[in-house]
C-alpha positions, 0 to 999 in steps of 0.5 A: 500500500506504501508504494500506492500511496507515493505512487506520483503520475508520469509525465503529470505537470506536462499533461495537466498544462496541455490539458489547459485545465480550467476551472468550471471545465469538464474534463475525461481521464479516459484511463483512470488507473490509480487518479494520479491525473484525475486527482490533479484535474479535480483539484483544478476545476472547481465546484463549477467543473465535472471529472469523467474517468473510464478505467476497466481494470475492478481493482484500479477503479476502487482503489481510484474511488477511494481516493477521489472520496478522500479528496472529497474530505480535504476540499469540501464545497470546493470538489467539482462533480465526478462521474466514475464508468467501470468500462473500457474507454472505447465505450466513451462515446457511447456514454459521453454527450458530443461536443461535451469535453474541454479535455480528454486524456488518454495514458495508454498501457499498464498501470504500475498497479498492474505491473506490481501485483505478481497476481495479475500476471503482466510482469515476470519481476515476480512470479504469478499465474499467466492472467494479463487481463485488464478486466479479469472479468472478461475475455481470454487470458494470456494462459490460454493463448499461451497454451491453445494458440497454433505456432504459426498465431503465437508467432505473427501475434508476438511478432505483431504486438511485440515487435519481436524479430525472433518471434518464431523462435520464441513461439516454437520453444513455448508450443514445445514446452506446453502447459505453462501456467506461470510467467516465470515458467513462460519467462524461462522459456523464452530466456533459453529460446533467445538471448538478450539484447539491448533496446533499441532506444537506450544502454539498458538490455532488454529482458528476452522475455519484455517483449513477448510479454508485451506481445500477449498482453496487448492480445488479451486486452485489444489494446491497439483496437481500444486506443483507434476506438478512443482517437477516432471518437475524440474529435466528436467529443471535444468541444471546440478549442477543446484539447486531446493529450495522449501518453504512450510507452512504445512505438505501436501506441505512439505511431497511433497518436502521431499519425491520428493527430496529423491526420486530424491537422490535415483534415482542419480538425486539429492543431498539433501542440506537439511538433515533437513528443514530450518526454520526461526530464532526467529528475522524473526519470530518475525518481520514476524508470517507467518514465523513461519511455513516456511521449506525450502529444497533444492536439487542440481542436478546432472550431469545427462542427460535427467532424467526420474523422477516423483513424483506420488501422487492420483490426487484429481478430479475438478468434482464438485458434488451436492446433489439432 
């Protein structure tokens, strides 16, 4: 619990600045997590403001509710209206009114809570079940994918969602070692099949299992589909002058954000505010190593009505094929 109390959201000050948070505004945090960004927004928008937030992770939502209730006790009548939705953020357009938001924030990827809790199965740093679902109440988990997917399908998803060049070698090793039930077991199999290699972006050596774990997590949670849906809906949800701020942690996420903002600018819908992505200063990366890979991009919606705008991408199949 102490780690949760010390939780500091990534690029907090930059996110608030680019959101242009103002008293009385309506802002949406599409990735509530442990409510770090949301708490900062709530403090600034005041009693006439409205905070809307989404998170499909029931554990994160429970903690976030506690934190926001504690903030209410501190702020008293200065607390804004808060509306929480415990569903995936791809549902935002169904639940929010068109052109109702002054700002929309999304911090993509996995929260510190999910990484730090071994029973969630997101990390190989501590042994746990091969779970990886952000919402454990729905969908298939990583164990089902690892043990039921055909070798080619497994190799393809590791390559596509993990950008892992050794995907065929890793998939072959996984299939030969099945059944696999824990994160440590899977990490050992991958490490034996593929040597450690240095990151493309730094001097740090990646653990051999890093990209495969990323790929499984993205597949299990349909993360890229979720991102596409939110980026598609954002121009219709924002008021003219409203801001979109997205924080990504790997190239698959950042590429989508970059392309979405650029396409919106070409269509006259957005003014892009970040010609290059904003990254964490050395002080923040020293305090929070996870922030090293964070990239923030932002745009402001121009004064246009009902934009017809969408980002299209190849949607991956959710149907799992199995070997006979």
